[in-house]
FIKE-890875 format. One record per residue (C-alpha): residue in one letter; x, y, z. Coordinates in pm, whole numbers, padded with zeros to 5 digits. Last residue first. Layout:
resn a&px X&py Y&pz Z
...
//
This chain:
resn n&px 11501&py 14149&pz 02030
resn r&px 11406&py 13794&pz 02158
resn v&px 11070&py 13790&pz 01968
resn r&px 11220&py 13879&pz 01654
resn e&px 11502&py 13644&pz 01673
resn s&px 11214&py 13365&pz 01716
resn w&px 11196&py 13181&pz 02086
resn g&px 11316&py 12834&pz 02192
resn t&px 11191&py 12525&pz 02032
resn p&px 11089&py 12391&pz 02358
resn s&px 10893&py 12761&pz 02421
resn a&px 10825&py 12862&pz 02764
resn l&px 10605&py 13125&pz 02889
resn g&px 10589&py 13267&pz 03272
resn v&px 10252&py 13457&pz 03335
resn l&px 10220&py 13712&pz 03641
resn y&px 09871&py 13852&pz 03640
resn s&px 09729&py 14137&pz 03851
resn y&px 09371&py 14189&pz 03917
resn e&px 09088&py 14347&pz 03735
resn g&px 08910&py 14056&pz 03664
resn e&px 08801&py 14215&pz 03301
resn e&px 09150&py 14382&pz 03290
resn a&px 09358&py 14050&pz 03415
resn e&px 09147&py 13856&pz 03165
resn d&px 09207&py 14086&pz 02845
resn v&px 09591&py 14093&pz 02955
resn v&px 09614&py 13763&pz 02944
resn e&px 09450&py 13640&pz 02627
resn n&px 09662&py 13933&pz 02483
resn v&px 09991&py 13804&pz 02599
resn v&px 09884&py 13422&pz 02476
resn a&px 09815&py 13550&pz 02132
resn l&px 10115&py 13792&pz 02125
resn l&px 10392&py 13509&pz 02197
resn t&px 10238&py 13300&pz 01900
resn d&px 10230&py 13600&pz 01665
resn l&px 10562&py 13666&pz 01763
resn d&px 10685&py 13333&pz 01716
resn a&px 10773&py 13004&pz 01857
resn p&px 11096&py 12859&pz 01756
resn q&px 11066&py 12600&pz 01425
resn a&px 11236&py 12280&pz 01439
resn d&px 10944&py 12110&pz 01528
resn f&px 10908&py 11686&pz 01547
resn g&px 10643&py 11389&pz 01509
resn n&px 10561&py 11531&pz 01149
resn d&px 10173&py 11619&pz 01185
resn a&px 10074&py 11592&pz 01544
resn y&px 10430&py 11731&pz 01644
resn a&px 10376&py 12040&pz 01367
resn h&px 10034&py 12094&pz 01425
resn l&px 10073&py 12108&pz 01812
resn n&px 10310&py 12388&pz 01744
resn s&px 10485&py 12421&pz 02120
resn l&px 10392&py 12661&pz 02384
resn v&px 10428&py 12586&pz 02758
resn r&px 10256&py 12803&pz 03036
resn a&px 10351&py 12943&pz 03396
resn e&px 10064&py 13127&pz 03611
resn i&px 10040&py 13305&pz 03872
resn i&px 09695&py 13480&pz 03863
resn m&px 09658&py 13800&pz 04154
resn e&px 09409&py 13973&pz 04369
resn t&px 09117&py 13681&pz 04286
resn t&px 08815&py 13782&pz 04515
resn s&px 08677&py 13550&pz 04748
resn g&px 08274&py 13435&pz 04856
resn f&px 08110&py 13558&pz 05145
resn g&px 08296&py 13699&pz 05441
resn l&px 08145&py 14009&pz 05474
resn t&px 08274&py 14126&pz 05151
resn g&px 08479&py 13872&pz 04980
resn p&px 08785&py 13682&pz 05136
resn m&px 09146&py 13766&pz 04949
resn t&px 09269&py 13559&pz 04646
resn i&px 09596&py 13453&pz 04516
resn e&px 09503&py 13208&pz 04247
resn y&px 09774&py 12987&pz 04076
resn r&px 09798&py 12792&pz 03698
resn a&px 10005&py 12553&pz 03585
resn a&px 09996&py 12579&pz 03201
resn s&px 10006&py 12278&pz 02954
resn n&px 10055&py 12295&pz 02572
resn l&px 09991&py 11949&pz 02545
resn p&px 10313&py 11817&pz 02447
resn y&px 10317&py 11450&pz 02295
resn r&px 10386&py 11110&pz 02428
resn n&px 10079&py 11059&pz 02612
resn p&px 09854&py 11142&pz 02300
resn d&px 09970&py 10815&pz 02204
resn g&px 10007&py 10790&pz 01787
resn n&px 09744&py 10823&pz 01515
resn d&px 09580&py 11093&pz 01346
resn l&px 09641&py 11363&pz 01582
resn i&px 09458&py 11668&pz 01518
resn d&px 09143&py 11617&pz 01711
resn l&px 09316&py 11453&pz 02028
resn l&px 09571&py 11746&pz 02034
resn y&px 09279&py 11973&pz 02075
resn g&px 09161&py 11762&pz 02361
resn r&px 09436&py 11748&pz 02508
resn n&px 09497&py 12146&pz 02522
resn n&px 09609&py 12183&pz 02879
resn r&px 09529&py 12296&pz 03221
resn r&px 09677&py 12274&pz 03562
resn e&px 09536&py 12384&pz 03846
resn s&px 09578&py 12608&pz 04185
resn r&px 09360&py 12772&pz 04431
resn d&px 09214&py 12468&pz 04636
resn e&px 09505&py 12300&pz 04772
resn w&px 09723&py 12666&pz 04749
resn y&px 09751&py 12751&pz 05054
resn g&px 09874&py 12424&pz 05200
resn d&px 10101&py 12624&pz 05441
resn p&px 10037&py 12974&pz 05449
resn v&px 10178&py 13194&pz 05179
resn g&px 10266&py 13542&pz 05319
resn f&px 10172&py 13817&pz 05036
resn s&px 10428&py 14095&pz 05030
resn t&px 10294&py 14425&pz 04911
resn h&px 10244&py 14686&pz 04678
resn g&px 10367&py 14524&pz 04379
resn m&px 10257&py 14176&pz 04495
resn y&px 10562&py 14063&pz 04638
resn i&px 10531&py 13687&pz 04689
resn s&px 10572&py 13510&pz 05014
resn d&px 10668&py 13173&pz 05156
resn t&px 10787&py 12993&pz 04863
resn e&px 10770&py 12584&pz 04847
resn w&px 10461&py 12517&pz 04665
resn m&px 10519&py 12767&pz 04452
resn s&px 10855&py 12679&pz 04349
resn t&px 10782&py 12325&pz 04333
resn d&px 10501&py 12404&pz 04050
resn f&px 10746&py 12574&pz 03858
resn r&px 10973&py 12302&pz 03871
resn g&px 10722&py 12083&pz 03748
resn l&px 10584&py 12279&pz 03483
resn y&px 10920&py 12314&pz 03334
resn d&px 11048&py 11941&pz 03380
resn m&px 10668&py 11841&pz 03214
resn e&px 10698&py 12060&pz 02896
resn l&px 11099&py 11973&pz 02843
resn v&px 10957&py 11581&pz 02919
resn k&px 10691&py 11638&pz 02625
resn a&px 10891&py 11851&pz 02397
resn m&px 11120&py 11558&pz 02379
resn s&px 10850&py 11321&pz 02360
resn a&px 10709&py 11506&pz 02054
resn t&px 11088&py 11567&pz 01893
resn v&px 11254&py 11874&pz 01892
resn v&px 11464&py 11959&pz 01575
resn n&px 11686&py 12259&pz 01572
resn s&px 12046&py 12099&pz 01616
resn g&px 11917&py 11874&pz 01299
resn d&px 11925&py 12126&pz 01072
resn i&px 11619&py 12104&pz 00829
resn g&px 11607&py 11982&pz 00485
resn d&px 11705&py 12137&pz 00171
resn e&px 12060&py 12274&pz 00135
resn g&px 12114&py 12687&pz 00213
resn d&px 12311&py 12614&pz 00498
resn m&px 12002&py 12603&pz 00781
//
């Protein structure tokens, strides 16, 4: 911005563009996961058998939350803060059940309120947004006693403070 009222048009990301960016990021992540042959897990390498992710992957999103805050408009044209999650498991004791060894996840973080209210967002994701996800991931990984690798993306980019 140059001191005038308004928003710098180069920073604006429309809801439909944020949706496209979200789908693109997660689609590329899914493709990478399904095409990978092995994953380094810190102390060992895990060979990924064909079809391994069939029952060990899922998509999550905040569609319900978006519907709560969206007054009108087609929710299919808005980002959903979607995530693609993959779980590496090992057979449990005596072959019963399984234990999680590692979660690998990609998430897209959008300001759903800005998109619902304005149809666009121009603010980069901030440190509070990043830390909320990091704290959630750390808590889950510590509770489950497994490794957690998460990749985060924001359609509007990241604030200077996050980048530093």
